[in-house]
C-alpha positions in Angstrom: -30.7 0.1 81.1 -34.2 -1.4 81.1 -37.1 0.4 79.4 -40.1 0.5 81.7 -43.1 -1.5 80.4 -45.4 1.6 80.4 -43.0 3.6 78.2 -42.6 0.6 75.9 -46.3 0.2 75.7 -46.8 3.9 74.8 -44.2 3.6 72.0 -45.6 0.4 70.6 -49.2 1.5 70.8 -48.3 4.2 68.3 -47.5 1.4 65.9 -50.8 -0.5 66.3 -52.9 1.4 63.8 -50.2 1.2 61.2 -49.2 -2.4 61.9 -51.5 -4.0 59.4 -52.3 -0.9 57.4 -52.1 -1.2 53.7 -50.3 1.6 51.9 -51.6 2.9 48.6 -49.6 4.4 45.8 -49.6 8.2 45.4 -52.4 9.6 43.2 -51.5 9.3 39.5 -48.7 6.8 40.2 -48.8 3.3 38.7 -45.9 2.2 40.9 -47.3 0.1 43.7 -44.0 0.3 45.6 -43.9 4.1 45.7 -42.3 5.7 48.7 -44.7 7.0 51.3 -44.6 10.7 52.2 -41.8 11.7 54.6 -42.6 11.0 58.2 -45.3 8.4 57.4 -44.5 5.1 59.1 -44.4 1.9 57.1 -46.7 -0.9 58.3 -45.1 -3.8 60.2 -46.8 -6.1 57.6 -44.6 -4.8 54.8 -45.8 -7.2 52.1 -49.5 -6.8 53.2 -50.2 -10.5 53.5 -52.0 -10.2 56.8 -49.2 -11.6 58.9 -46.1 -10.1 60.5 -43.1 -12.4 60.2 -40.0 -12.2 62.4 -38.1 -10.6 59.5 -40.7 -7.9 59.1 -40.7 -7.3 62.9 -36.9 -6.7 62.8 -37.7 -3.3 61.2 -38.8 -2.2 64.6 -36.4 -3.6 67.3 -38.7 -2.5 70.2 -41.5 -4.6 68.7 -39.2 -7.5 67.6 -38.2 -8.0 71.3 -41.8 -9.0 72.0 -42.2 -11.2 69.0 -42.3 -14.5 70.9 -44.7 -13.1 73.5 -47.1 -11.9 70.8 -46.8 -15.1 68.7 -48.9 -17.2 71.0 -49.2 -20.2 68.8 -45.4 -20.1 68.1 -45.7 -20.6 64.4 -43.2 -17.8 63.6 -45.9 -15.4 62.4 -48.1 -12.9 64.1 -51.6 -12.8 62.6 -54.2 -10.1 63.2 -55.9 -12.1 66.1 -52.6 -12.5 68.0 -51.7 -8.8 67.4 -55.1 -7.6 68.6 -55.0 -9.8 71.7 -51.6 -8.6 72.6 -52.6 -5.0 71.9 -55.7 -5.4 74.1 -53.5 -6.9 76.9 -51.1 -4.0 76.7 -54.0 -1.5 76.8 -55.4 -3.2 79.9 -52.1 -3.1 81.6 -51.6 0.6 80.8 -55.1 1.4 82.1 -54.5 -0.6 85.3 -51.2 1.2 85.9 -52.8 4.6 85.3 -55.5 3.7 87.8 -52.9 2.6 90.4 -50.9 5.8 89.9 -54.1 8.0 90.2 -55.3 6.3 93.4 -52.3 7.6 95.6 -52.7 11.1 94.1 -56.4 11.2 94.9 -55.8 9.9 98.5 -53.2 12.6 99.2 -55.3 15.4 97.8 -58.4 14.4 99.9 -56.5 14.5 103.2 
């Protein structure tokens, strides 16, 4: 079964804000590796070095499938610029698809 690009985009867009987010330890904790609260997603950039490696991407198989597409300079790492460009491209595709699906609905309701 093949996941539709729009569904995949929706799922992956949820990961965007957290992809390069840096987690902070809980208040009063001196352990920088403290576990985040239940339900909070870990960032794709697990070691907070500003890049996402192929190994870090493996934590999210849906994202990992697109690693080579996102890594436009093919250096084995996704930096912020590559990630933002890919995210913008996916956002544009989603908006275009939404516009296409809204056009037939508008045409049928005006008849």
